[in-house]
C-alpha positions as CSV (number, residue, x, y, z in Angstrom):
1,M,23.0,24.5,54.8
2,E,24.3,28.0,54.5
3,R,25.3,30.1,57.5
4,L,23.2,33.0,56.3
5,D,19.9,31.0,56.0
6,Y,18.4,32.9,58.9
7,L,18.6,36.1,56.7
8,R,16.6,34.5,53.9
9,P,13.2,35.8,55.2
10,L,14.7,39.3,55.0
11,I,15.4,38.8,51.3
12,L,11.8,37.9,50.6
13,F,10.6,40.9,52.7
14,V,12.9,43.3,50.9
15,S,11.9,41.9,47.5
16,G,8.2,42.5,48.2
17,L,8.8,45.9,49.7
18,M,11.1,46.9,46.8
19,G,8.5,45.8,44.3
20,A,5.7,47.8,46.0
21,C,8.0,50.9,46.3
22,G,8.9,50.5,42.6
23,V,5.2,50.6,41.6
24,A,4.5,53.6,43.9
25,L,7.5,55.5,42.6
26,A,6.5,54.8,39.0
27,A,3.0,56.2,39.8
28,A,4.5,59.3,41.5
29,A,6.9,59.8,38.6
30,S,4.0,59.6,36.0
31,H,2.0,62.4,37.6
32,G,4.1,65.2,36.0
33,G,6.4,67.8,37.3
34,D,10.2,67.4,37.7
35,T,10.3,63.7,38.6
36,P,13.2,62.0,36.8
37,F,14.7,60.9,40.1
38,L,11.6,59.0,41.0
39,G,11.5,57.3,37.6
40,Y,15.1,56.2,38.0
41,A,14.5,54.9,41.5
42,S,11.4,53.1,40.3
43,T,13.4,51.4,37.6
44,M,16.1,50.2,40.0
45,C,13.5,48.8,42.5
46,L,11.4,47.1,39.8
47,A,14.5,45.6,38.1
48,H,16.0,44.2,41.3
49,A,12.8,43.1,43.2
50,P,12.3,40.0,41.0
51,V,16.0,39.2,41.1
52,L,15.9,39.1,44.9
53,L,12.8,36.9,44.7
54,G,14.6,34.6,42.3
55,L,17.7,34.4,44.5
56,H,15.5,33.7,47.5
57,V,13.8,30.8,45.7
58,G,16.9,29.5,44.0
59,H,19.3,29.7,47.0
60,K,19.9,25.9,46.9
61,S,21.3,26.2,43.4
62,F,24.5,28.1,44.2
63,R,26.3,29.1,47.4
64,T,26.5,32.9,46.7
65,A,22.7,33.3,46.2
66,T,22.0,34.6,49.7
67,I,24.9,37.0,50.0
68,A,24.4,38.2,46.5
69,A,20.7,38.9,47.3
70,L,21.7,40.8,50.5
71,V,24.3,42.9,48.7
72,L,22.0,43.6,45.7
73,G,19.2,44.6,48.0
74,L,21.4,46.9,50.1
75,G,22.8,48.5,47.0
76,T,19.4,49.1,45.5
77,I,18.1,50.6,48.7
78,I,21.0,53.0,49.0
79,F,20.9,54.0,45.3
80,A,17.1,54.4,45.1
81,G,17.0,56.0,48.5
82,D,19.4,58.6,47.4
83,L,17.3,59.5,44.3
84,V,14.1,59.7,46.4
85,S,15.9,61.8,49.0
86,R,17.1,64.2,46.2
87,H,13.6,64.5,44.9
88,F,11.7,65.0,48.2
89,L,14.4,66.6,50.4
90,G,16.4,68.4,47.7
91,D,19.6,66.8,49.0
92,R,21.6,63.6,48.9
93,L,20.9,60.7,51.4
94,F,24.6,61.0,52.4
95,P,27.7,62.1,50.4
96,M,28.5,59.6,47.6
97,A,25.3,57.6,48.3
98,A,24.4,57.0,44.6
99,P,27.9,55.8,43.6
100,T,28.1,53.7,46.8
101,G,24.7,52.1,46.0
102,G,25.6,51.6,42.4
103,T,29.0,50.0,43.3
104,T,27.3,47.8,45.8
105,M,24.8,46.6,43.2
106,M,27.6,45.8,40.8
107,L,29.3,43.8,43.6
108,G,26.0,41.9,44.1
109,W,25.9,41.1,40.4
110,L,29.5,39.8,40.5
111,L,28.5,37.6,43.5
112,V,25.7,36.2,41.3
113,A,28.3,35.5,38.6
114,L,30.7,33.9,41.0
115,G,27.8,31.5,41.9
116,A,28.7,29.6,38.7
117,F,31.8,28.4,40.4
118,F,30.4,27.8,43.9
119,T,27.5,25.4,43.5
120,W,26.2,23.1,46.2
121,K,27.3,19.5,46.0
122,R,24.4,17.2,45.3
123,T,24.0,14.4,47.8
């Protein structure tokens, strides 16, 4: 078993929370006004929530699934959090938050890709 197995429930929790936030953000963005940040944040949450769920379920298929899910989740939270912060607070979450979150998401996707080379041995 993987050393990070104890973090797997966190992945499922973040997936569900991210999906719920994505729907709420989409609803908020659809109610008019200057809401493009909320729409973009919703898109990122709704795009990555099912990916986290898939990585949670398929963690036995490749070794990088758990770490990829954690990195993708963190990147999405930072990226979407920055957009939500810009909308509601009028300021960034922290300097360079969106690029940091985006880069972290890209790293997470690369970890998914590396999973092709790090599969579990069947016993």
